[in-house]
Each structure stands twice: as structure tokens, then as C-alpha cells.
C-alpha positions, 0 to 999 in steps of 0.5 A: 505773281508776275509772269514766269521767265524760263531758264536758258536750257543750259542752265536748267541742266545744272539743276537736273545734275544737282537733283541726280546727285542730290547735291546739297546747294547754297541757294541765292535768290533774287530777292537777297534771301539765301538758304541751304538745301538738298536738291531733290527734283524739278517740276513743271506745272500745267502753266509751264512754271518750273520749280526746283524742289529742295529739302531744307532744315524746315522740310521740303520747299518749292523754289520757282526757278526764275526766283533763283539767282545762283546756286553753289554745291556744297558737296566735295567733288561736285561736277560744277561750282557756283552757277549764276542763274539770274539774267540768263533766261530763254 
């Protein structure tokens, strides 16, 4: 795996909000893949890599945050719309 590139702090806040409200998200990955899942939590490893934990139809998944291109809440009344994450690193 290549070196982890942390998200800008203001973008990280959107992931925290999504987890707090357990939003269902449409998640776009930088490799072109797309999935839908419920935001559960964020996690930081001892090596400072950050992950978004989501529940999908296939079960829980850990998505490395620097692999996320964009997130879009699917819940009505969500407090934000599509957020572009890729290219916005610390």
C-alpha cells in the first residue's frame, strides 16, 4: 500500500457528521468503484491511517479515507450534499 495522505480537517468533519447521524452514503472511490453503505464510525490506526467504517449489503467494510473520491448522503434532510474529498489533502 502506498503512503497514506490525510484528509483536510474540514472534510474529515463531514465524515464525522455522517457517522453521528448514521447517514446512508453513496460513496465514490478514486479507483472508479462506487458503493452504498451506512456510515458507522471513523478509525485511526497506530500508523495514523484513517478509515471510514460503513455497513453495506455485504457487511461492514473499512475504507481508507484517502481512497474516497466523494460522499453523498442518501437520507432526506441530510445536513450536507455531495462532498468531494479527493485532491483535498493536508
